[in-house]
Structures are given as C-alpha cells and as structure tokens.
PyMOL Python script that loads the backbone (N, CA, C, O; Angstrom):
from pymol import cmd

cmd.read_pdbstr("""\
ATOM      1  N   MET A   1      -6.093 129.164 -40.351  1.00  0.00           N
ATOM      2  CA  MET A   1      -4.254 129.145 -39.986  1.00  0.00           C
ATOM      3  C   MET A   1      -3.773 129.384 -38.847  1.00  0.00           C
ATOM      4  O   MET A   1      -3.174 128.466 -38.285  1.00  0.00           O
ATOM      5  N   LEU A   2      -3.889 130.571 -38.245  1.00  0.00           N
ATOM      6  CA  LEU A   2      -3.271 130.870 -37.006  1.00  0.00           C
ATOM      7  C   LEU A   2      -4.139 130.418 -35.370  1.00  0.00           C
ATOM      8  O   LEU A   2      -3.874 130.774 -34.222  1.00  0.00           O
ATOM      9  N   GLN A   3      -5.035 129.670 -35.809  1.00  0.00           N
ATOM     10  CA  GLN A   3      -6.163 129.136 -34.881  1.00  0.00           C
ATOM     11  C   GLN A   3      -5.775 127.757 -34.948  1.00  0.00           C
ATOM     12  O   GLN A   3      -5.784 127.223 -33.839  1.00  0.00           O
ATOM     13  N   GLN A   4      -5.448 127.036 -35.866  1.00  0.00           N
ATOM     14  CA  GLN A   4      -4.971 125.522 -35.988  1.00  0.00           C
ATOM     15  C   GLN A   4      -3.382 125.330 -35.381  1.00  0.00           C
ATOM     16  O   GLN A   4      -2.889 124.529 -34.586  1.00  0.00           O
ATOM     17  N   ALA A   5      -3.022 126.088 -35.901  1.00  0.00           N
ATOM     18  CA  ALA A   5      -1.220 126.094 -35.716  1.00  0.00           C
ATOM     19  C   ALA A   5      -1.247 126.671 -34.000  1.00  0.00           C
ATOM     20  O   ALA A   5      -0.257 126.149 -33.488  1.00  0.00           O
ATOM     21  N   HIS A   6      -1.716 127.218 -33.318  1.00  0.00           N
ATOM     22  CA  HIS A   6      -1.929 127.607 -32.151  1.00  0.00           C
ATOM     23  C   HIS A   6      -2.612 125.781 -31.608  1.00  0.00           C
ATOM     24  O   HIS A   6      -1.877 124.823 -31.367  1.00  0.00           O
ATOM     25  N   ASP A   7      -3.742 125.774 -31.562  1.00  0.00           N
ATOM     26  CA  ASP A   7      -3.929 124.503 -31.179  1.00  0.00           C
ATOM     27  C   ASP A   7      -3.276 123.118 -31.386  1.00  0.00           C
ATOM     28  O   ASP A   7      -3.139 122.251 -30.523  1.00  0.00           O
ATOM     29  N   LEU A   8      -2.928 123.069 -32.572  1.00  0.00           N
ATOM     30  CA  LEU A   8      -2.397 121.918 -32.449  1.00  0.00           C
ATOM     31  C   LEU A   8      -0.591 122.440 -32.331  1.00  0.00           C
ATOM     32  O   LEU A   8       0.042 121.530 -32.868  1.00  0.00           O
ATOM     33  N   ARG A   9       0.355 123.500 -31.853  1.00  0.00           N
ATOM     34  CA  ARG A   9       1.123 123.902 -31.265  1.00  0.00           C
ATOM     35  C   ARG A   9       2.545 124.265 -32.835  1.00  0.00           C
ATOM     36  O   ARG A   9       3.743 124.521 -32.715  1.00  0.00           O
ATOM     37  N   LEU A  10       1.985 124.171 -33.688  1.00  0.00           N
ATOM     38  CA  LEU A  10       2.818 124.000 -34.913  1.00  0.00           C
ATOM     39  C   LEU A  10       3.567 125.116 -35.338  1.00  0.00           C
ATOM     40  O   LEU A  10       2.956 126.081 -34.878  1.00  0.00           O
ATOM     41  N   PRO A  11       4.584 125.536 -35.981  1.00  0.00           N
ATOM     42  CA  PRO A  11       4.814 127.030 -36.675  1.00  0.00           C
ATOM     43  C   PRO A  11       3.787 127.435 -37.679  1.00  0.00           C
ATOM     44  O   PRO A  11       3.013 126.729 -38.325  1.00  0.00           O
ATOM     45  N   ILE A  12       3.960 128.792 -37.667  1.00  0.00           N
ATOM     46  CA  ILE A  12       2.742 129.073 -38.746  1.00  0.00           C
ATOM     47  C   ILE A  12       3.952 129.344 -39.894  1.00  0.00           C
ATOM     48  O   ILE A  12       4.943 130.062 -39.767  1.00  0.00           O
ATOM     49  N   PRO A  13       3.621 128.689 -40.827  1.00  0.00           N
ATOM     50  CA  PRO A  13       4.313 128.976 -42.243  1.00  0.00           C
ATOM     51  C   PRO A  13       3.232 130.022 -42.946  1.00  0.00           C
ATOM     52  O   PRO A  13       2.017 129.909 -43.105  1.00  0.00           O
ATOM     53  N   LEU A  14       4.118 131.045 -43.290  1.00  0.00           N
ATOM     54  CA  LEU A  14       3.549 132.168 -44.453  1.00  0.00           C
ATOM     55  C   LEU A  14       4.849 132.029 -45.857  1.00  0.00           C
ATOM     56  O   LEU A  14       6.028 132.351 -45.706  1.00  0.00           O
ATOM     57  N   LYS A  15       4.242 131.473 -47.177  1.00  0.00           N
ATOM     58  CA  LYS A  15       4.792 131.614 -48.617  1.00  0.00           C
ATOM     59  C   LYS A  15       4.829 133.258 -48.518  1.00  0.00           C
ATOM     60  O   LYS A  15       4.265 134.083 -47.797  1.00  0.00           O
ATOM     61  N   VAL A  16       5.704 133.317 -49.520  1.00  0.00           N
ATOM     62  CA  VAL A  16       5.703 134.928 -49.878  1.00  0.00           C
ATOM     63  C   VAL A  16       6.786 134.902 -50.871  1.00  0.00           C
ATOM     64  O   VAL A  16       7.979 134.605 -50.935  1.00  0.00           O
ATOM     65  N   THR A  17       5.726 135.399 -51.706  1.00  0.00           N
ATOM     66  CA  THR A  17       6.608 135.390 -53.534  1.00  0.00           C
ATOM     67  C   THR A  17       6.509 136.678 -53.358  1.00  0.00           C
ATOM     68  O   THR A  17       5.744 137.302 -52.623  1.00  0.00           O
ATOM     69  N   ILE A  18       7.812 137.265 -54.499  1.00  0.00           N
ATOM     70  CA  ILE A  18       8.391 138.493 -54.520  1.00  0.00           C
ATOM     71  C   ILE A  18       9.438 138.409 -55.628  1.00  0.00           C
ATOM     72  O   ILE A  18      10.579 137.949 -55.572  1.00  0.00           O
ATOM     73  N   ASN A  19       8.570 139.138 -56.974  1.00  0.00           N
ATOM     74  CA  ASN A  19       9.546 138.671 -58.188  1.00  0.00           C
ATOM     75  C   ASN A  19       9.632 137.178 -58.650  1.00  0.00           C
ATOM     76  O   ASN A  19      10.686 136.815 -59.173  1.00  0.00           O
ATOM     77  N   LYS A  20       8.801 136.449 -58.528  1.00  0.00           N
ATOM     78  CA  LYS A  20       8.692 135.082 -58.807  1.00  0.00           C
ATOM     79  C   LYS A  20       9.863 134.264 -58.089  1.00  0.00           C
ATOM     80  O   LYS A  20      10.607 133.474 -58.671  1.00  0.00           O
ATOM     81  N   GLU A  21       9.905 134.589 -56.695  1.00  0.00           N
ATOM     82  CA  GLU A  21      10.926 134.060 -55.912  1.00  0.00           C
ATOM     83  C   GLU A  21      10.005 133.745 -54.746  1.00  0.00           C
ATOM     84  O   GLU A  21       9.425 134.666 -54.171  1.00  0.00           O
ATOM     85  N   THR A  22       9.839 132.401 -54.352  1.00  0.00           N
ATOM     86  CA  THR A  22       9.081 132.107 -52.865  1.00  0.00           C
ATOM     87  C   THR A  22      10.017 131.445 -51.912  1.00  0.00           C
ATOM     88  O   THR A  22      10.613 130.369 -51.847  1.00  0.00           O
ATOM     89  N   LEU A  23       9.887 132.673 -51.104  1.00  0.00           N
ATOM     90  CA  LEU A  23      10.169 132.119 -49.547  1.00  0.00           C
ATOM     91  C   LEU A  23       9.274 131.861 -48.638  1.00  0.00           C
ATOM     92  O   LEU A  23       8.177 132.419 -48.609  1.00  0.00           O
ATOM     93  N   VAL A  24       9.756 130.777 -47.611  1.00  0.00           N
ATOM     94  CA  VAL A  24       8.675 130.437 -46.327  1.00  0.00           C
ATOM     95  C   VAL A  24       9.147 131.548 -45.214  1.00  0.00           C
ATOM     96  O   VAL A  24      10.279 131.994 -45.027  1.00  0.00           O
ATOM     97  N   TYR A  25       8.414 131.730 -44.809  1.00  0.00           N
ATOM     98  CA  TYR A  25       8.942 132.541 -43.060  1.00  0.00           C
ATOM     99  C   TYR A  25       8.243 132.039 -42.390  1.00  0.00           C
ATOM    100  O   TYR A  25       7.057 132.303 -42.588  1.00  0.00           O
ATOM    101  N   SER A  26       8.585 131.037 -41.226  1.00  0.00           N
ATOM    102  CA  SER A  26       7.840 130.627 -40.066  1.00  0.00           C
ATOM    103  C   SER A  26       7.853 131.413 -39.011  1.00  0.00           C
ATOM    104  O   SER A  26       8.870 132.000 -38.640  1.00  0.00           O
ATOM    105  N   PHE A  27       6.378 131.519 -38.260  1.00  0.00           N
ATOM    106  CA  PHE A  27       6.522 132.179 -36.839  1.00  0.00           C
ATOM    107  C   PHE A  27       6.164 131.061 -35.993  1.00  0.00           C
ATOM    108  O   PHE A  27       5.420 130.138 -36.325  1.00  0.00           O
ATOM    109  N   ASP A  28       6.797 131.216 -34.770  1.00  0.00           N
ATOM    110  CA  ASP A  28       6.186 130.013 -33.950  1.00  0.00           C
ATOM    111  C   ASP A  28       4.998 130.275 -33.113  1.00  0.00           C
ATOM    112  O   ASP A  28       4.627 131.410 -32.812  1.00  0.00           O
ATOM    113  N   TRP A  29       4.494 129.330 -32.798  1.00  0.00           N
ATOM    114  CA  TRP A  29       2.864 128.938 -32.750  1.00  0.00           C
ATOM    115  C   TRP A  29       2.453 130.098 -31.639  1.00  0.00           C
ATOM    116  O   TRP A  29       1.292 130.495 -31.538  1.00  0.00           O
ATOM    117  N   ARG A  30       3.263 130.469 -31.025  1.00  0.00           N
ATOM    118  CA  ARG A  30       2.897 131.441 -29.800  1.00  0.00           C
ATOM    119  C   ARG A  30       2.776 133.132 -30.069  1.00  0.00           C
ATOM    120  O   ARG A  30       2.443 134.026 -29.292  1.00  0.00           O
ATOM    121  N   THR A  31       3.129 133.172 -31.293  1.00  0.00           N
ATOM    122  CA  THR A  31       3.179 134.441 -32.083  1.00  0.00           C
ATOM    123  C   THR A  31       1.717 135.061 -32.044  1.00  0.00           C
ATOM    124  O   THR A  31       0.784 134.269 -32.168  1.00  0.00           O
ATOM    125  N   ARG A  32       1.474 136.243 -31.903  1.00  0.00           N
ATOM    126  CA  ARG A  32       0.716 136.877 -31.555  1.00  0.00           C
ATOM    127  C   ARG A  32      -0.167 137.263 -33.092  1.00  0.00           C
ATOM    128  O   ARG A  32       0.473 137.267 -34.144  1.00  0.00           O
ATOM    129  N   GLU A  33      -0.882 137.412 -33.091  1.00  0.00           N
ATOM    130  CA  GLU A  33      -1.838 137.352 -34.819  1.00  0.00           C
ATOM    131  C   GLU A  33      -1.449 138.733 -34.846  1.00  0.00           C
ATOM    132  O   GLU A  33      -1.030 138.835 -35.999  1.00  0.00           O
ATOM    133  N   GLY A  34      -1.329 139.786 -34.348  1.00  0.00           N
ATOM    134  CA  GLY A  34      -1.338 141.283 -34.877  1.00  0.00           C
ATOM    135  C   GLY A  34       0.248 141.103 -35.551  1.00  0.00           C
ATOM    136  O   GLY A  34       0.547 141.633 -36.621  1.00  0.00           O
ATOM    137  N   VAL A  35       1.151 140.318 -34.795  1.00  0.00           N
ATOM    138  CA  VAL A  35       2.537 140.322 -35.683  1.00  0.00           C
ATOM    139  C   VAL A  35       2.390 139.495 -36.534  1.00  0.00           C
ATOM    140  O   VAL A  35       3.470 139.294 -37.090  1.00  0.00           O
ATOM    141  N   VAL A  36       1.709 138.981 -36.880  1.00  0.00           N
ATOM    142  CA  VAL A  36       1.742 137.851 -38.344  1.00  0.00           C
ATOM    143  C   VAL A  36       0.782 138.907 -39.048  1.00  0.00           C
ATOM    144  O   VAL A  36       1.476 139.276 -39.996  1.00  0.00           O
ATOM    145  N   LYS A  37      -0.183 139.465 -39.110  1.00  0.00           N
ATOM    146  CA  LYS A  37      -0.813 140.517 -39.778  1.00  0.00           C
ATOM    147  C   LYS A  37       0.501 141.675 -40.051  1.00  0.00           C
ATOM    148  O   LYS A  37       1.018 141.944 -41.135  1.00  0.00           O
ATOM    149  N   SER A  38       0.780 142.143 -38.929  1.00  0.00           N
ATOM    150  CA  SER A  38       2.341 143.526 -39.671  1.00  0.00           C
ATOM    151  C   SER A  38       2.715 142.555 -40.408  1.00  0.00           C
ATOM    152  O   SER A  38       2.088 142.687 -41.459  1.00  0.00           O
ATOM    153  N   PHE A  39       3.522 141.452 -40.484  1.00  0.00           N
ATOM    154  CA  PHE A  39       4.333 141.154 -41.280  1.00  0.00           C
ATOM    155  C   PHE A  39       3.936 140.829 -43.007  1.00  0.00           C
ATOM    156  O   PHE A  39       4.715 141.005 -43.944  1.00  0.00           O
ATOM    157  N   VAL A  40       2.896 140.451 -43.078  1.00  0.00           N
ATOM    158  CA  VAL A  40       1.870 140.119 -44.114  1.00  0.00           C
ATOM    159  C   VAL A  40       1.699 141.243 -44.793  1.00  0.00           C
ATOM    160  O   VAL A  40       2.143 141.341 -45.937  1.00  0.00           O
ATOM    161  N   GLU A  41       0.973 142.344 -44.135  1.00  0.00           N
ATOM    162  CA  GLU A  41       1.168 143.900 -44.458  1.00  0.00           C
ATOM    163  C   GLU A  41       2.507 144.122 -45.279  1.00  0.00           C
ATOM    164  O   GLU A  41       2.673 144.296 -46.486  1.00  0.00           O
ATOM    165  N   LEU A  42       3.405 144.059 -44.230  1.00  0.00           N
ATOM    166  CA  LEU A  42       4.391 144.667 -45.038  1.00  0.00           C
ATOM    167  C   LEU A  42       5.304 143.516 -46.099  1.00  0.00           C
ATOM    168  O   LEU A  42       6.259 144.008 -46.701  1.00  0.00           O
ATOM    169  N   ALA A  43       5.069 142.325 -46.271  1.00  0.00           N
ATOM    170  CA  ALA A  43       5.598 141.928 -47.047  1.00  0.00           C
ATOM    171  C   ALA A  43       4.523 141.734 -48.548  1.00  0.00           C
ATOM    172  O   ALA A  43       4.813 140.971 -49.471  1.00  0.00           O
ATOM    173  N   ASN A  44       3.202 142.654 -48.505  1.00  0.00           N
ATOM    174  CA  ASN A  44       2.830 143.142 -49.304  1.00  0.00           C
ATOM    175  C   ASN A  44       2.657 144.295 -49.356  1.00  0.00           C
ATOM    176  O   ASN A  44       1.514 144.737 -49.478  1.00  0.00           O
ATOM    177  N   THR A  45       3.797 145.148 -49.275  1.00  0.00           N
ATOM    178  CA  THR A  45       4.163 146.261 -49.586  1.00  0.00           C
ATOM    179  C   THR A  45       4.572 146.855 -50.943  1.00  0.00           C
ATOM    180  O   THR A  45       5.787 146.662 -51.001  1.00  0.00           O
ATOM    181  N   LYS A  46       4.281 147.314 -51.764  1.00  0.00           N
ATOM    182  CA  LYS A  46       4.711 147.543 -53.491  1.00  0.00           C
ATOM    183  C   LYS A  46       6.709 147.875 -53.107  1.00  0.00           C
ATOM    184  O   LYS A  46       7.334 148.517 -52.263  1.00  0.00           O
ATOM    185  N   GLY A  47       6.927 147.328 -53.851  1.00  0.00           N
ATOM    186  CA  GLY A  47       8.598 147.714 -53.931  1.00  0.00           C
ATOM    187  C   GLY A  47       9.305 146.952 -52.478  1.00  0.00           C
ATOM    188  O   GLY A  47      10.113 147.574 -51.788  1.00  0.00           O
ATOM    189  N   MET A  48       8.853 145.476 -52.131  1.00  0.00           N
ATOM    190  CA  MET A  48       9.310 145.136 -51.175  1.00  0.00           C
ATOM    191  C   MET A  48       9.846 143.779 -51.619  1.00  0.00           C
ATOM    192  O   MET A  48       9.229 142.908 -52.232  1.00  0.00           O
ATOM    193  N   ALA A  49      11.200 143.760 -51.166  1.00  0.00           N
ATOM    194  CA  ALA A  49      12.416 142.929 -51.645  1.00  0.00           C
ATOM    195  C   ALA A  49      12.571 141.988 -50.497  1.00  0.00           C
ATOM    196  O   ALA A  49      12.189 142.310 -49.372  1.00  0.00           O
ATOM    197  N   HIS A  50      13.052 140.977 -50.719  1.00  0.00           N
ATOM    198  CA  HIS A  50      13.014 139.778 -49.806  1.00  0.00           C
ATOM    199  C   HIS A  50      14.174 139.908 -48.762  1.00  0.00           C
ATOM    200  O   HIS A  50      14.305 139.420 -47.640  1.00  0.00           O
ATOM    201  N   GLU A  51      15.013 140.774 -49.548  1.00  0.00           N
ATOM    202  CA  GLU A  51      16.211 141.140 -48.209  1.00  0.00           C
ATOM    203  C   GLU A  51      15.771 141.975 -47.576  1.00  0.00           C
ATOM    204  O   GLU A  51      15.577 141.575 -46.428  1.00  0.00           O
ATOM    205  N   ALA A  52      15.463 143.102 -47.744  1.00  0.00           N
ATOM    206  CA  ALA A  52      14.295 143.708 -46.546  1.00  0.00           C
ATOM    207  C   ALA A  52      13.245 143.242 -45.826  1.00  0.00           C
ATOM    208  O   ALA A  52      12.822 143.889 -44.868  1.00  0.00           O
ATOM    209  N   LEU A  53      12.589 141.825 -46.277  1.00  0.00           N
ATOM    210  CA  LEU A  53      11.616 141.709 -45.625  1.00  0.00           C
ATOM    211  C   LEU A  53      12.382 140.705 -44.402  1.00  0.00           C
ATOM    212  O   LEU A  53      12.085 140.595 -43.212  1.00  0.00           O
ATOM    213  N   LYS A  54      13.421 140.064 -45.152  1.00  0.00           N
ATOM    214  CA  LYS A  54      14.303 138.999 -44.106  1.00  0.00           C
ATOM    215  C   LYS A  54      14.791 139.571 -43.289  1.00  0.00           C
ATOM    216  O   LYS A  54      15.212 138.957 -42.309  1.00  0.00           O
ATOM    217  N   LYS A  55      14.914 140.932 -43.382  1.00  0.00           N
ATOM    218  CA  LYS A  55      15.491 141.583 -42.109  1.00  0.00           C
ATOM    219  C   LYS A  55      14.892 141.588 -41.418  1.00  0.00           C
ATOM    220  O   LYS A  55      15.164 141.015 -40.363  1.00  0.00           O
ATOM    221  N   ARG A  56      13.589 142.313 -41.632  1.00  0.00           N
ATOM    222  CA  ARG A  56      12.781 142.826 -40.781  1.00  0.00           C
ATOM    223  C   ARG A  56      12.143 141.478 -40.136  1.00  0.00           C
ATOM    224  O   ARG A  56      11.875 141.609 -38.942  1.00  0.00           O
ATOM    225  N   TYR A  57      11.908 140.466 -40.583  1.00  0.00           N
ATOM    226  CA  TYR A  57      11.602 138.850 -40.593  1.00  0.00           C
ATOM    227  C   TYR A  57      12.527 138.297 -38.900  1.00  0.00           C
ATOM    228  O   TYR A  57      12.234 137.646 -37.897  1.00  0.00           O
ATOM    229  N   LEU A  58      13.623 138.978 -39.389  1.00  0.00           N
ATOM    230  CA  LEU A  58      14.837 138.037 -38.264  1.00  0.00           C
ATOM    231  C   LEU A  58      14.505 139.340 -36.707  1.00  0.00           C
ATOM    232  O   LEU A  58      14.556 139.070 -35.507  1.00  0.00           O
ATOM    233  N   GLU A  59      14.159 140.813 -37.422  1.00  0.00           N
ATOM    234  CA  GLU A  59      14.099 141.574 -35.945  1.00  0.00           C
ATOM    235  C   GLU A  59      13.175 141.021 -35.337  1.00  0.00           C
ATOM    236  O   GLU A  59      13.130 140.830 -34.122  1.00  0.00           O
ATOM    237  N   MET A  60      12.030 140.597 -36.477  1.00  0.00           N
ATOM    238  CA  MET A  60      10.773 140.365 -35.188  1.00  0.00           C
ATOM    239  C   MET A  60      10.979 138.885 -34.681  1.00  0.00           C
ATOM    240  O   MET A  60      10.927 138.820 -33.453  1.00  0.00           O
ATOM    241  N   VAL A  61      11.218 137.587 -35.362  1.00  0.00           N
ATOM    242  CA  VAL A  61      11.621 136.820 -34.305  1.00  0.00           C
ATOM    243  C   VAL A  61      12.424 136.672 -33.162  1.00  0.00           C
ATOM    244  O   VAL A  61      12.077 136.054 -32.156  1.00  0.00           O
ATOM    245  N   SER A  62      13.673 137.335 -33.349  1.00  0.00           N
ATOM    246  CA  SER A  62      14.667 137.496 -32.322  1.00  0.00           C
ATOM    247  C   SER A  62      14.687 138.402 -31.586  1.00  0.00           C
ATOM    248  O   SER A  62      15.771 138.609 -31.042  1.00  0.00           O
ATOM    249  N   SER A  63      13.557 139.304 -31.255  1.00  0.00           N
ATOM    250  CA  SER A  63      13.340 140.113 -30.305  1.00  0.00           C
ATOM    251  C   SER A  63      12.462 139.883 -29.144  1.00  0.00           C
ATOM    252  O   SER A  63      11.363 139.338 -29.249  1.00  0.00           O
ATOM    253  N   THR A  64      12.897 140.250 -28.180  1.00  0.00           N
ATOM    254  CA  THR A  64      12.099 139.975 -26.672  1.00  0.00           C
ATOM    255  C   THR A  64      11.318 141.142 -27.049  1.00  0.00           C
ATOM    256  O   THR A  64      10.193 140.667 -27.208  1.00  0.00           O
ATOM    257  N   TYR A  65      11.252 142.337 -27.275  1.00  0.00           N
ATOM    258  CA  TYR A  65       9.962 143.036 -27.712  1.00  0.00           C
ATOM    259  C   TYR A  65       8.782 142.480 -28.061  1.00  0.00           C
ATOM    260  O   TYR A  65       9.027 141.632 -28.919  1.00  0.00           O
ATOM    261  N   SER A  66       7.790 142.520 -27.863  1.00  0.00           N
ATOM    262  CA  SER A  66       6.778 142.490 -28.070  1.00  0.00           C
ATOM    263  C   SER A  66       5.826 143.150 -29.447  1.00  0.00           C
ATOM    264  O   SER A  66       4.874 143.881 -29.176  1.00  0.00           O
ATOM    265  N   TYR A  67       6.217 142.780 -31.178  1.00  0.00           N
ATOM    266  CA  TYR A  67       5.284 143.546 -31.806  1.00  0.00           C
ATOM    267  C   TYR A  67       4.018 143.900 -31.952  1.00  0.00           C
ATOM    268  O   TYR A  67       3.709 144.756 -32.782  1.00  0.00           O
TER     269      TYR A  67
END
""", "prot")
cmd.dss("prot")
cmd.show_as("cartoon", "prot")
cmd.util.cbc("prot")
cmd.orient("prot")
C-alpha cells in the first residue's frame, strides 16, 4: 500500500475502527513508512479513542518535525 501510494503519488488512506466508528486518516504520499507504522501502532493501542488519535494525527501531519 505504501509503495503503491508513493509510485502513484496518491494519499495513503488508513481506515481506523474504534468502538464501531470508522474514520479515515490520510497521509501524504511522501510520509515516511515509520511515521505511518507508528500511527497504526498508536491506533491499535488498547483504550485509544478517536478524539485522542485525531489530536495526535493532526500533530503528525501539521508538524515540520519529522516523526
């Protein structure tokens, strides 16, 4: 999925379902694999809620710091 997004220069959509609610978080195609993997790990953390995940997501995509 990551390689295809990079090759086609498409956003990387990640569907996350928490408590029967599904949201899609999109990352730019230039996002490093480690960033996407750390987000997936965070999303899979027990007790995670979309509110907290969304806050972390916004920090990741809007920061000039490389996660």
